C-alpha positions as semicolon CSV with decimal commas, in nm:
position;residue;x (nm);y (nm);z (nm)
1;M;-1,693;-4,615;0,749
2;V;-1,395;-4,601;0,975
3;I;-1,124;-4,357;0,858
4;K;-0,769;-4,434;0,968
5;L;-0,516;-4,153;0,953
6;D;-0,147;-4,217;0,932
7;L;0,071;-3,993;1,122
8;R;0,348;-3,977;0,894
9;Q;0,103;-3,901;0,610
10;L;-0,041;-3,611;0,805
11;E;0,304;-3,498;0,867
12;T;0,396;-3,499;0,486
13;F;0,060;-3,337;0,408
14;V;0,150;-3,034;0,629
15;E;0,503;-2,982;0,523
16;V;0,364;-2,982;0,139
17;S;0,108;-2,746;0,263
18;N;0,363;-2,526;0,438
19;L;0,612;-2,517;0,157
20;K;0,371;-2,552;-0,123
21;S;0,596;-2,790;-0,297
22;F;0,626;-3,169;-0,308
23;S;1,017;-3,137;-0,378
24;K;1,088;-2,899;-0,087
25;A;0,867;-3,120;0,152
26;A;1,080;-3,432;0,041
27;K;1,417;-3,251;0,092
28;K;1,293;-3,130;0,433
29;L;1,147;-3,460;0,546
30;Y;1,468;-3,659;0,406
31;I;1,251;-3,879;0,195
32;A;1,202;-3,934;-0,173
33;Q;0,966;-3,723;-0,370
34;P;0,772;-4,032;-0,498
35;T;0,732;-4,104;-0,117
36;V;0,584;-3,749;-0,063
37;T;0,328;-3,808;-0,352
38;S;0,240;-4,136;-0,235
39;H;0,174;-4,030;0,134
40;V;-0,071;-3,750;-0,003
41;Q;-0,245;-3,951;-0,248
42;N;-0,295;-4,236;0,024
43;L;-0,429;-3,999;0,257
44;E;-0,668;-3,866;-0,032
45;K;-0,779;-4,219;-0,104
46;E;-0,869;-4,289;0,270
47;L;-1,052;-3,961;0,307
48;G;-1,215;-3,984;-0,014
49;T;-1,148;-3,635;-0,125
50;I;-0,885;-3,421;-0,297
51;L;-0,663;-3,221;-0,042
52;I;-0,454;-3,035;-0,288
53;N;-0,504;-2,851;-0,623
54;R;-0,208;-2,927;-0,833
55;S;-0,279;-2,694;-1,132
56;G;0,048;-2,578;-1,289
57;K;0,308;-2,420;-1,090
58;N;0,055;-2,299;-0,823
59;M;-0,033;-2,539;-0,535
60;T;-0,300;-2,443;-0,324
61;L;-0,533;-2,650;-0,075
62;T;-0,878;-2,739;-0,141
63;E;-1,150;-2,663;0,117
64;A;-1,115;-3,016;0,260
65;G;-0,733;-2,963;0,243
66;D;-0,765;-2,633;0,449
67;L;-0,991;-2,803;0,685
68;L;-0,783;-3,109;0,757
69;Y;-0,471;-2,876;0,773
70;K;-0,594;-2,726;1,088
71;Y;-0,674;-3,056;1,241
72;A;-0,357;-3,223;1,121
73;I;-0,141;-2,924;1,286
74;N;-0,316;-3,003;1,622
75;I;-0,273;-3,398;1,593
76;I;0,098;-3,368;1,512
77;N;0,164;-3,107;1,768
78;T;-0,039;-3,290;2,054
79;C;0,175;-3,610;1,953
80;E;0,483;-3,391;1,989
81;M;0,373;-3,239;2,308
82;A;0,303;-3,580;2,464
83;K;0,645;-3,717;2,371
84;F;0,823;-3,382;2,496
85;Q;0,633;-3,375;2,819
86;L;0,718;-3,733;2,886
87;A;1,090;-3,659;2,804
88;S;1,058;-3,345;3,050
89;Y;0,937;-3,605;3,335
90;K;1,223;-3,799;3,273
91;G;1,477;-3,524;3,251
92;E;1,553;-3,576;2,903
93;V;1,455;-3,267;2,708
94;Q;1,634;-3,289;2,393
95;G;1,604;-3,165;2,029
96;H;1,734;-2,916;1,791
97;L;1,619;-2,535;1,728
98;N;1,676;-2,365;1,411
99;I;1,661;-1,994;1,518
100;S;1,649;-1,726;1,249
101;S;1,724;-1,380;1,369
102;S;1,829;-1,047;1,248
103;S;2,178;-0,923;1,318
104;I;2,125;-0,719;1,627
105;P;1,963;-0,961;1,835
106;R;2,187;-1,257;1,691
107;K;2,503;-1,070;1,794
108;Y;2,404;-0,880;2,106
109;I;2,114;-1,038;2,260
110;L;2,062;-1,407;2,189
111;P;2,413;-1,529;2,307
112;N;2,351;-1,457;2,690
113;I;1,994;-1,588;2,640
114;L;2,131;-1,919;2,468
115;K;2,392;-1,950;2,736
116;E;2,118;-1,971;3,004
117;F;1,889;-2,196;2,803
118;T;2,172;-2,451;2,728
119;L;2,258;-2,471;3,097
120;K;1,881;-2,560;3,188
121;Y;1,842;-2,775;2,877
122;P;2,197;-2,931;2,804
123;N;2,062;-3,182;2,567
124;V;1,906;-2,928;2,326
125;T;2,139;-2,816;2,019
126;F;2,068;-2,507;1,813
127;S;2,161;-2,344;1,496
128;L;2,174;-1,973;1,468
129;I;2,065;-1,853;1,119
130;N;2,157;-1,507;1,016
131;K;1,873;-1,326;0,820
132;D;1,774;-0,951;0,801
133;S;1,432;-0,896;0,939
134;K;1,248;-0,907;0,611
135;G;1,423;-1,250;0,550
136;V;1,324;-1,405;0,877
137;V;0,961;-1,303;0,820
138;K;0,985;-1,447;0,450
139;S;1,118;-1,773;0,587
140;I;0,835;-1,813;0,837
141;L;0,587;-1,725;0,584
142;N;0,730;-1,985;0,317
143;G;0,727;-2,243;0,606
144;D;1,137;-2,275;0,610
145;S;1,128;-2,125;0,977
146;D;0,913;-2,195;1,266
147;F;0,996;-1,862;1,421
148;G;1,254;-1,593;1,430
149;I;1,368;-1,273;1,608
150;V;1,342;-0,947;1,429
151;G;1,408;-0,573;1,465
152;A;1,093;-0,460;1,274
153;K;0,730;-0,545;1,199
154;Y;0,635;-0,661;0,861
155;P;0,264;-0,626;0,842
156;S;0,106;-0,969;0,771
157;K;-0,220;-1,119;0,882
158;N;-0,045;-1,464;0,909
159;L;0,211;-1,362;1,167
160;N;0,197;-1,309;1,556
161;Y;0,465;-1,061;1,703
162;I;0,570;-1,071;2,067
163;E;0,772;-0,776;2,197
164;I;1,081;-0,917;2,375
165;I;1,302;-0,617;2,418
166;E;1,351;-0,247;2,367
167;D;1,621;-0,086;2,164
168;K;1,733;0,261;2,014
169;L;1,922;0,366;1,696
170;L;2,191;0,655;1,751
171;L;2,386;0,837;1,504
172;T;2,720;0,711;1,525
173;T;3,055;0,908;1,444
174;P;3,410;0,885;1,486
175;N;3,554;1,064;1,819
176;N;3,713;1,343;1,688
177;S;3,710;1,723;1,693
178;K;3,465;1,739;1,408
179;F;3,198;1,621;1,662
180;P;3,264;1,802;1,990
181;Q;2,933;1,756;2,121
182;K;2,870;1,538;2,448
183;N;2,737;1,185;2,393
184;Y;2,362;1,156;2,343
185;S;2,345;1,532;2,247
186;Y;2,070;1,620;2,003
187;L;2,185;1,738;1,653
188;D;2,016;1,922;1,405
189;K;1,869;1,720;1,117
190;D;2,092;1,889;0,865
191;V;2,389;1,702;0,992
192;I;2,286;1,388;0,792
193;L;2,282;1,603;0,470
194;K;2,638;1,727;0,516
195;E;2,805;1,396;0,619
196;K;2,887;1,078;0,416
197;I;2,643;0,815;0,528
198;I;2,683;0,423;0,566
199;F;2,343;0,253;0,500
200;R;2,231;-0,080;0,625
201;E;2,105;-0,337;0,356
202;D;1,759;-0,340;0,226
203;G;1,530;-0,563;0,437
204;S;1,705;-0,469;0,765
205;G;1,484;-0,331;1,055
206;T;1,741;-0,038;1,106
207;R;1,719;0,086;0,756
208;K;1,342;0,044;0,757
209;L;1,302;0,254;1,081
210;L;1,542;0,534;0,953
211;E;1,361;0,539;0,615
212;R;1,044;0,585;0,794
213;E;1,190;0,893;0,994
214;L;1,335;1,033;0,698
215;E;0,993;1,031;0,535
216;K;0,826;1,167;0,828
217;N;1,064;1,462;0,837
218;N;1,036;1,536;0,450
219;I;1,393;1,438;0,370
220;N;1,435;1,276;0,054
221;K;1,673;0,986;0,097
222;E;1,803;1,065;-0,258
223;L;1,948;1,378;-0,115
224;L;2,178;1,174;0,121
225;N;2,543;1,111;0,039
226;I;2,544;0,745;0,088
227;V;2,891;0,603;0,021
228;A;2,813;0,239;0,105
229;Y;2,521;-0,038;0,181
230;I;2,678;-0,264;0,451
231;E;2,509;-0,578;0,600
232;D;2,739;-0,636;0,890
233;T;2,742;-0,401;1,197
234;E;3,109;-0,477;1,255
235;T;3,234;-0,366;0,924
236;I;3,015;-0,060;0,951
237;K;3,171;0,014;1,300
238;K;3,528;-0,045;1,120
239;L;3,431;0,202;0,848
240;I;3,329;0,461;1,100
241;F;3,650;0,435;1,293
242;L;3,833;0,480;0,948
243;K;3,621;0,802;0,892
244;V;3,464;0,668;0,590
245;G;3,151;0,785;0,701
246;I;2,904;0,801;0,986
247;S;2,579;0,583;1,046
248;F;2,291;0,485;1,252
249;L;2,354;0,201;1,479
250;S;2,192;0,022;1,767
251;Q;2,293;0,136;2,121
252;R;2,328;-0,229;2,206
253;A;2,589;-0,276;1,928
254;I;2,810;-0,011;2,052
255;L;2,834;-0,012;2,425
256;E;3,196;-0,143;2,442
257;E;3,304;0,112;2,181
258;L;3,140;0,381;2,394
259;N;3,323;0,265;2,698
260;T;3,647;0,280;2,552
261;E;3,567;0,643;2,370
262;K;3,605;0,482;2,048
263;F;3,290;0,655;1,890
264;K;3,040;0,937;1,973
265;V;2,683;0,887;1,948
266;F;2,403;1,136;1,919
267;N;2,030;1,192;1,886
268;I;1,873;1,370;1,583
269;K;1,617;1,624;1,659
270;D;1,246;1,539;1,574
271;F;1,364;1,189;1,494
272;N;1,194;0,887;1,704
273;L;1,438;0,622;1,680
274;N;1,323;0,389;1,943
275;R;1,219;0,043;1,831
276;K;1,167;-0,306;1,966
277;F;1,260;-0,655;1,892
278;Y;1,010;-0,908;1,864
279;F;0,977;-1,297;1,864
280;T;0,756;-1,367;1,550
281;Y;0,582;-1,694;1,438
282;H;0,305;-1,813;1,200
283;K;-0,055;-1,745;1,344
284;N;-0,186;-2,062;1,189
285;R;0,092;-2,306;1,288
286;Q;0,147;-2,409;1,642
287;L;0,485;-2,397;1,766
288;S;0,651;-2,710;1,829
289;P;0,691;-2,794;2,198
290;L;1,072;-2,729;2,201
291;S;1,011;-2,397;2,027
292;E;0,724;-2,302;2,257
293;T;0,967;-2,375;2,552
294;F;1,226;-2,161;2,393
295;K;0,996;-1,879;2,343
296;N;0,864;-1,890;2,714
297;F;1,222;-1,908;2,815
298;I;1,298;-1,577;2,644
299;L;1,011;-1,390;2,777
300;E;1,092;-1,508;3,129
301;Y;1,450;-1,412;3,079
302;I;1,378;-1,071;2,957
303;K;1,138;-1,023;3,211
304;N;1,386;-1,141;3,494
305;Q;1,628;-0,896;3,338
306;A;1,404;-0,607;3,368
307;V;1,340;-0,656;3,737
């Protein structure tokens, strides 16, 4: 028996598998939901087996579906790679990148990278989507994003993390007589118990790292005088300047203010606030050719910057 696999049906099957929803797949593919259902049913008919368990609200792949999924990903990406390589050969690399990123890389790292990337690939457009690190990871696992840039690792057997750059959190205060020490001095831990603290929102890599160090140093977060939970780094900087409180910020986010002596920055004794930013993607979903190109470009860019 000769089995004929329709590429469009395979693409639909993969999106349904990724998103675990016929309606979400229809929306992403810009087709009607009955068309999605028809594509999957016709694929099952052609293969003579059930690919998706449709029991109640939960949707899972059958063993046959799980097997097909791995091949379908490779088939689709091979076709995409062929088209991409042919376009590259003709100097016509184009497409659209959806880049999910946590706030620090989105604001202070990616702009320069994207400038160079668009100079090399002028026909590529991009959307820069703001999510905290936890949100980026969730969007990849849910199939909404192909990849993302994060400031913390969230354990998952389904994710690959590639280190791209290092960073450090510094206690950031107003530049006034209350903090006379030199920048980068080491302060005792009790300073964060005495001062009003501005915390990052739940899900941010900054907050995750700080909570880890508090726990390691046996400091109960409930003892901190937290006056606000803020998502936006620029808002936090404004509040520090207005003496509402102090906060922990990425050293990359405050370079300009340090040059103008707007803030003071300090280390905390026994706190290890070094961290890394990562390019992360799903282990079981091969990146599209354009996404793979972007990943390789970032790695090469960072490598050249370090030289």
